[in-house]
C-alpha positions as CSV (number, residue, x, y, z in Angstrom):
1,M,-68.7,3.6,-40.8
2,K,-65.2,4.8,-40.8
3,S,-62.7,3.1,-38.5
4,L,-61.4,5.3,-35.6
5,L,-58.0,3.5,-35.9
6,T,-55.7,5.4,-38.2
7,L,-52.1,4.6,-39.1
8,P,-49.5,7.3,-38.7
9,D,-48.5,9.1,-41.8
10,S,-45.4,7.9,-43.5
11,D,-43.6,11.1,-42.8
12,V,-44.1,11.0,-39.0
13,Q,-40.8,10.4,-37.2
14,V,-41.0,7.7,-34.6
15,W,-37.3,7.4,-33.4
16,P,-35.6,10.3,-31.5
17,S,-33.7,12.6,-33.8
18,Y,-29.9,12.8,-33.9
19,T,-30.0,16.2,-32.1
20,D,-32.0,14.7,-29.2
21,V,-29.6,11.8,-28.8
22,A,-26.6,14.2,-28.9
23,M,-28.1,16.5,-26.3
24,N,-28.8,13.5,-24.0
25,V,-25.2,12.3,-24.3
26,I,-23.9,15.8,-23.6
27,L,-26.1,16.1,-20.5
28,I,-24.9,12.8,-19.2
29,L,-21.3,13.8,-19.8
30,L,-21.8,17.1,-18.0
31,L,-23.4,15.3,-15.1
32,Y,-20.4,12.9,-14.9
33,L,-17.9,15.7,-15.0
34,F,-19.8,17.6,-12.3
35,T,-19.7,14.5,-10.1
36,Q,-16.0,14.1,-10.6
37,I,-15.3,17.7,-9.8
38,V,-17.4,17.5,-6.6
39,F,-15.6,14.3,-5.5
40,A,-12.2,15.8,-6.3
41,S,-12.9,18.9,-4.3
42,Q,-14.0,16.6,-1.3
43,S,-11.0,14.2,-1.6
44,M,-8.3,16.8,-2.1
45,P,-8.1,17.9,1.6
46,C,-8.1,14.2,2.5
47,Q,-5.1,13.4,0.3
48,Q,-3.3,16.5,1.6
49,E,-3.9,15.3,5.2
50,I,-2.5,11.8,4.3
51,R,0.6,13.4,2.7
52,Q,1.2,15.5,5.8
53,R,1.0,12.4,8.0
54,M,3.4,10.6,5.8
55,L,5.9,13.5,5.8
56,A,5.7,13.7,9.6
57,M,6.2,10.0,9.9
58,R,9.2,10.0,7.6
59,Q,10.8,12.9,9.4
60,V,10.4,11.3,12.8
61,V,11.7,7.9,11.7
62,E,14.7,9.3,9.8
63,K,15.7,11.3,12.9
64,A,15.2,8.3,15.2
65,I,17.2,5.6,13.2
66,P,20.8,5.4,14.4
67,A,23.2,6.8,11.8
68,S,25.1,3.5,11.7
69,L,22.0,1.7,10.4
70,S,20.3,4.4,8.3
71,A,22.0,3.2,5.1
72,N,20.1,-0.1,5.4
73,V,16.6,1.6,5.3
74,S,14.8,3.4,2.6
75,I,11.4,5.1,2.8
76,T,9.1,5.6,-0.2
77,E,5.5,6.7,-0.7
78,D,3.1,5.2,-3.2
79,G,-0.5,6.6,-3.0
80,N,-1.8,5.7,0.4
81,L,1.1,3.3,1.2
82,Q,4.3,4.3,2.9
83,R,7.1,1.7,2.6
84,F,10.0,1.2,5.0
85,T,12.4,-1.1,3.1
86,F,15.1,-2.9,5.1
87,A,18.0,-4.8,3.6
88,D,17.8,-8.3,4.8
89,R,21.4,-8.3,6.1
90,V,20.5,-5.7,8.8
91,L,17.7,-7.9,10.2
92,F,18.7,-11.5,9.6
93,D,21.7,-13.7,8.9
94,S,21.7,-15.5,5.5
95,G,19.0,-18.2,5.4
96,E,17.8,-17.4,8.9
97,A,14.5,-16.0,10.3
98,A,15.7,-15.1,13.8
99,L,16.4,-11.4,14.2
100,K,20.0,-10.2,14.7
101,P,20.9,-7.7,17.4
102,S,21.1,-5.0,14.7
103,G,17.6,-6.0,13.6
104,T,16.1,-5.8,17.1
105,E,17.8,-2.4,17.6
106,I,16.4,-0.8,14.4
107,L,12.9,-2.5,14.8
108,R,12.7,-1.3,18.4
109,T,13.4,2.2,17.2
110,I,10.8,2.0,14.4
111,G,8.3,0.3,16.7
112,E,8.5,3.1,19.3
113,V,7.8,5.7,16.7
114,F,4.8,3.7,15.3
115,K,3.5,3.3,18.9
116,T,3.5,7.0,19.6
117,R,1.8,7.8,16.2
118,V,-0.6,4.9,16.1
119,G,-3.6,7.1,15.2
120,S,-2.0,8.5,12.1
121,F,-2.2,5.3,10.0
122,S,-4.6,2.4,9.6
123,Q,-2.6,-0.8,9.2
124,I,0.9,-2.2,9.3
125,Q,1.7,-4.9,6.7
126,I,5.0,-6.7,6.9
127,E,6.3,-8.2,3.7
128,G,9.1,-10.7,3.3
129,H,11.0,-11.0,0.0
130,T,13.9,-13.2,-1.1
131,D,16.1,-13.6,-4.2
132,D,15.7,-16.6,-6.5
133,R,18.4,-18.8,-5.1
134,P,17.1,-22.0,-3.6
135,I,17.4,-22.4,0.2
136,Q,20.1,-24.8,1.2
137,L,19.2,-25.5,4.9
138,G,16.5,-24.8,7.4
139,F,13.5,-24.1,5.2
140,P,11.9,-26.1,2.4
141,S,11.8,-23.1,0.0
142,N,11.9,-19.3,-0.2
143,W,8.2,-19.2,0.5
144,E,8.7,-20.5,4.0
145,L,11.8,-18.3,4.6
146,S,10.1,-15.1,3.5
147,S,6.9,-15.9,5.5
148,A,9.0,-16.8,8.6
149,R,10.9,-13.5,8.4
150,A,7.8,-11.4,8.1
151,T,6.3,-13.2,11.0
152,S,9.4,-12.6,13.1
153,V,9.0,-8.9,12.5
154,V,5.3,-9.0,13.4
155,R,5.9,-10.8,16.6
156,F,8.7,-8.4,17.6
157,L,6.5,-5.3,17.0
158,Q,3.7,-6.9,18.9
159,D,5.7,-8.3,21.8
160,T,8.4,-5.7,22.2
161,S,6.9,-2.5,20.9
162,G,3.4,-3.2,22.2
163,L,1.6,-2.6,18.9
164,S,-1.9,-4.0,18.8
165,P,-2.0,-7.3,16.8
166,D,-5.1,-6.1,15.0
167,L,-2.9,-3.5,13.2
168,L,-0.4,-6.1,12.1
169,S,-0.2,-8.7,9.3
170,A,2.6,-10.8,7.8
171,N,3.0,-11.8,4.2
172,G,5.7,-13.8,2.5
173,Y,6.3,-13.2,-1.3
174,S,9.3,-15.5,-1.8
175,Q,11.2,-14.4,-4.9
176,Y,8.2,-13.3,-6.9
177,K,8.1,-9.6,-6.4
178,P,11.7,-8.6,-7.2
179,V,12.7,-4.9,-7.4
180,D,15.9,-5.7,-9.3
181,T,17.5,-8.4,-11.4
182,N,18.5,-11.7,-9.9
183,L,21.4,-11.9,-12.4
184,T,23.9,-9.9,-10.3
185,D,25.0,-9.9,-6.7
186,A,23.8,-6.3,-6.2
187,G,20.4,-7.1,-7.7
188,R,19.9,-10.1,-5.6
189,A,20.9,-8.1,-2.5
190,R,18.2,-5.6,-3.3
191,N,15.6,-8.3,-3.7
192,R,16.3,-9.8,-0.3
193,R,14.4,-7.4,1.9
194,I,11.7,-6.8,4.5
195,E,9.2,-4.1,3.8
196,I,7.1,-2.5,6.6
197,V,4.1,-1.0,4.8
198,L,2.0,1.6,6.6
199,V,-1.5,1.9,5.1
200,Y,-3.3,5.2,5.4
201,S,-7.0,4.5,4.7
202,T,-8.9,7.4,3.3
203,A,-12.1,6.0,4.6
204,R,-10.9,5.8,8.2
205,I,-8.9,9.0,8.2
206,C,-11.3,11.2,6.3
207,G,-14.6,9.6,6.9
208,S,-17.5,10.1,4.5
209,A,-15.6,12.7,2.5
210,A,-13.7,10.1,0.7
211,T,-14.0,6.5,-0.5
212,P,-11.9,3.6,0.7
């Protein structure tokens, strides 16, 4: 009796051909590109909305800041972040974390603007930065000074401007995120700064049409 089990002929191809593999790769690539196009078409209106909110905020703040103090503030946009950068001298005396009169004036102005436009952004992050010179008096190091300054701004915005504390956070970065060299007086002056960062969350602003 002949066995019903037969081995495949030697010329039968068991593995997929090169053409089959190539076609599968092309189909996967096309699916990926299609997904990216769909996502981009959904997120584009969201990004436009965020840019419009940033532009409106910039215009209102620039108009509200007193001319005598405007040179001490710069505004930049980076993706979903809008940074209001303050030279430390307008807010604090050297080595101090208590706000100066000029500091309370400009923060009161900024806080009033933020309060009226609270729904246009998602969070307010306060960042304290120093140069690399060691602290002489008052604080153990630049870590404590930068953190104390950021906290002073947070407390002022909460207590005086009435901004909700769940919008606010304070972070001290000491000397470790410089924007200029610490080898010159001008560079060190730029590094000593407070940054108020408005976060525009795509998830909260645009809902399911975008990712966080």
